[in-house]
N, C-alpha and C positions, 0 to 999 in steps of 0.2 A: 504493500500499499504506500509506500515510500516513494516521493517522486523522486528518480534520481539527475533530474534536469536534462535528460535527452531522452530519444524513442528508440528502442532496442529493437523492434521487431523488423523483418525483413532488411537485416543489414547483414553483408558478407565482410570477413576480415582476412585480408590476405597479406603476410609479412614480405617483406623483400630486403634483400640485403646488397646494393649496389658496390660497396666496397669489397665484398667477396669477389666481384667481377673486376675488379682493377679501376674504377672510376675515383677520380679525385674532384676536388671541389670546383673544378675550371669545366670538366664534364657533366657534373650530376645534375645541374640545373637542367640542361637539355633531356636529359634521360627522365627526370620526373616529369617533365612538360610533356614530353612524348607518351610518357605511362598514363596520365590523366586523359589525355587527348583519345589513344586507344581504346583503353577500359570504357572510356564514355559514351564512347560509338557502338558499343556491343548492344545488340537487343535485350531490352527488359533492363536496363541499369536506367535508373531515374535521375541518379547523381552518384558523383564519385569525389573522394579527397583523398588526403594522405596527413598520417600523424603519427609522431613520434611515443606518444603515450597513449594506450587503448582503457576507457574507463574500467574500472575495476578489476584491473589485470595487476599482476606483480611488476616492481620495478616502478621507478618514477625518475623525472629529469629535475634538477634544481639550477638554478642561477643566482649569481648575487643581482642584486637589485640596488639602484640609488635611485632616492626622489630627488628631483633636480631642485625642488624649492627648498626642504628640509636638509638635505645630505643625508638622512637615514639610509643604513645600509642593513639589507638583511637578504638570506639565502629565501627565494621563494620556487613554489612548484612553477614547472615551466613545460609547455606544451607545443613543439613545432609543429604546425597544420600547413595542410594546402589549401589552394582556393576551394571555396564552397564549402569548407567544413561543417561550419556552423548550419548551412541548410541540410547537407547530407546527415547529420544525426540531429535534426529537428530540434538545435538549441538555441533559445529565443534571445535575438539581437535586439536588447534594448535599445540602444543608442548608437549613432553612427552608422559605420560598414562594416563588412568583412573584409579579408583578403579577396584578391583576385590574380589575374596574370600580370597586373602591371608591377604590382609587390616584387621585384626581381633585385639582381645585386647592384644594379646601378640608380634604383630609386632611394628615396629617401627612407633610412628605417624606421619600421612602424610595429606598433604593437597592439593588442585587443587584451582587455581587462576585464576578471569578473567584479560580481558587485562587492563581495568580500574586501577586496583590494583597493577598488575605488573607497570605500568607506574608511579603510585604513588609512590611506593616504591624502585623500580629497573629501573630509568629510561635508556632506553637505554641499559641495560643489558638482559642477558637470566636469567628467574626467577629459571628455573628448577635447584633445588640442593641447592637453598638458604635456609636459616635456620630461622623459624618463632618461637614465644614463644606461648605457649597456657596457660591459667591459669588453665584448669582444668584437665590437663595430668600427669601421673605421671613421665612422662619424658619430661620436657616442651620443649626441642627442638623437633620440627616437620619440615620434610622436605618436600619441594615444589616438586611434582612429575608431575604436569601438569599446561598447560597453556590454556583455553579455550573461544570462543570468547564470549563477553558482551552478557547477555541476559536481555530482559526487564522484569523485576520480577513486577514491581511496578504500572509503567504507559506507556503507548505507546507513549504519546506526549513527555515525559521528558527524559531525559539523563539518562543513565545505571550509577550505582554508584558502588563503589568498593564491591567486594565480593569475599569470598573465600569458598569452599566446603569441609566439613569433611565426613569421611567415616562411615556410620550407625552400621555398623559391629564392629568398631574399639571403637566408642564411647559407647555403650552398652546403648543408650538411652529408655527408657520405654514409651516415650512421642507417642501420636499419629502421625502414619505416612500416607502417600498416596500413594498406589499402582499407578505406572506408567506402564500400558499395553499396547504395541504396537501390534495391529491387524493386520491380513491381509487385512481383507475387512471392515466388519461391527463393531466396538468395542460394540455397545450395546449389539449386539449376545453373548457377551463372560460373562456378567453380571451373569447369572444363572449360569454357569458352575464355576465360581471362588466362588460364594456362596458356591456349593456343596464341593468344594474342602477345603475350610475355615471351613465349617461345621465338614468336615472329619477331619481335623487338629485340630481344638478346638472349639469347640462351642458356649465357653463363649465368645470367643473375638467379642466384636461388630464390624459389619460393615454399614457404614454410608457414605453419601455425595458420591453415585454413580453417576457420571456423564462423560461427555467427555470434553477433553479439548477444542474442537472448541465451545460448549455450554458455558465453563467458560470463555472463550476471547469474546464471543458475551455478556455474562452478565456484562463485564468490560465496554463493551461500551451502556449499557443501558441509564446511565445518561448523556452522551454526546451525544446519538441517539435523547433521547427526548430532548436535549435542542435545537439540529438542527432542529426537526420537530416542535417545539413551535416556534422558530425564525422564520422559514419558513413559517408558517400559519401566522404570525404577518404580515410578509412581504408580503404576497400574500392580505391579508385583506387590509393592508395600500395602497396597488397600485390600490385594488378595490375601495377604498373609494376616492382615489385620481382622478381616473376617473369619478365617479359619481359625484366628487365636480366640477371638469373642463366641464361636460356636462349641470348640471345644472347650473352654471354661465352663459356658451354660449347660452344654451336655454333661460334664461330671456333676455341676451342682444339682440337675434335673435328676441324674443317677443315683445321686446320695439321696434324693429326697423323694425316693420313688415310693416307699412305702406313708409317708406322710400326704403323699398327694393320692395313694389309693385309699387311704382310710378319709380324707376329706371327701372323695367321691363318693365312698360308702355312706357317708354321713349325709349326703345329699346336695355337694357341691357340685356347681355345675363347670362345663369346662371352660367357659368363660370367666369364671372367677379365678380359676387357677390361672390361667393366662395374664388377666387383669393382677395378680398378686405379683409373679414374676415380672413383669411388664414394667411394674413400679420402680421395683428392684434394679431392672435393666436399664429403665431409663436414668435412674439415679446413677449408676456407674457409667453411662454414656455420656452425661452432662458434666462428671467430675473428668473423664478421659479428654473429651472435647476441651474442657478449661485449662488442663495441664499442656494440651500439645499446641494450642492456640498462642500460651505464655512462652512455649519452646521456639514457635515458628516466627514469634514477632522478634525474638532474640538474636535469628538468625537472618532479620532483614538486610542487613549491610552486605551479607554474603551473597544473598539472593539476587541483590540489587545489580550487579555485575553481570547476570546472565539474563537481564529482561531488557525487552524492548516494546516501548507504546504502554507499558503497565508499571505501576508502581510497587514495588517490594511490600508496600502494606495495603495494598488493593482490597476493598473492602467487599467488592463483589465476588472476588477470588476465596478470601477467606469464609464467606456466608455461604459460597456454594459449595465449598470441599467441607464446610462443616455438616451443610444438611446432607450431603452424600455419604458422609460418613455416619452418620445418625441412622440413616435408613439401612444402610449397609449392617449396622451394628444390631438395629431393631431385628431385621430379619434374622439375623443369626442367634437372637434370644429366641425368636418365635417358634423357629423350626422344632428345636428339641423339647419346647413346653408343649407345643400342639401334638407333637409324637407321644408324650408321657402320659396325655389327657387321655389318648385313645385306646390306652392298656385296659385290660379286665381289672376292676377294683379287686376283686376277691384274691386273684392271682398275684395281685401286687401285693395285698396284706399277707397273705400265706409266704 
């Protein structure tokens, strides 16, 4: 239910490594342009772009950042992206423009920032047109040309950190990049066509890590999902053991009072009277047990809080619901042996 800031459906990811094919900074810009042009012409492709960092994937890129106004310097998450990147991932562009083919090595350095970074360095100001200093640029002054919505790149549970984007065509990086291909329907069906186009362009450039962004999103949940399943299994097992324990203790108590029950029934006691008598005692024990259990649970809220998302460690609905469930299970465990004892023959019980 968390909004990651992008649209993951129908998006294919294909990683490319031009450095492995011998590309240098002088040749790589042309390779990236040809790649985007060829893949963009494949039938079924709605939009295509490049990025160095994939949302919710391992690894990240960081660069020193210096605010031209305050001189503040800090390392901030960075993503090198291609033209139409925000359109391809459906990341809302809040102000300004996104990168296009004009943002090459000969043009003025530009960057795009997210909301968190804009609030950090230019609170209550329009970041468009602001100047920043980049350590690896010939012209250290880069202009902010766009403001985009915050995107959760690392963890859906945590807050989004400050981030800025740089145009890959301008940076000229030869590092491995990932094609982001927005498909009209089935993204997996485009993998073969993309392989053929890249073989035609340069068969020496390796393709790897072909997957969809939805699969990447599901993979990022793997650890959390396993923990939830394991915790659920332990919870169900604890509930089962609690029910068996209550049943066993009650059955033992009923067995020890079999003669008493037979005498009461021989003297005219009805089954409902016997059940009611044991029920009152059982309810007293259930209330005492739930009270002790709730006190213990509240004592562990700080530990449990680190495992929860979207619910507080002292969530009243959870405690009320589980207390009601445990009470029902306990009363059923009381009722079964008592009801069985009331169906016996009174004379046989006395004998």
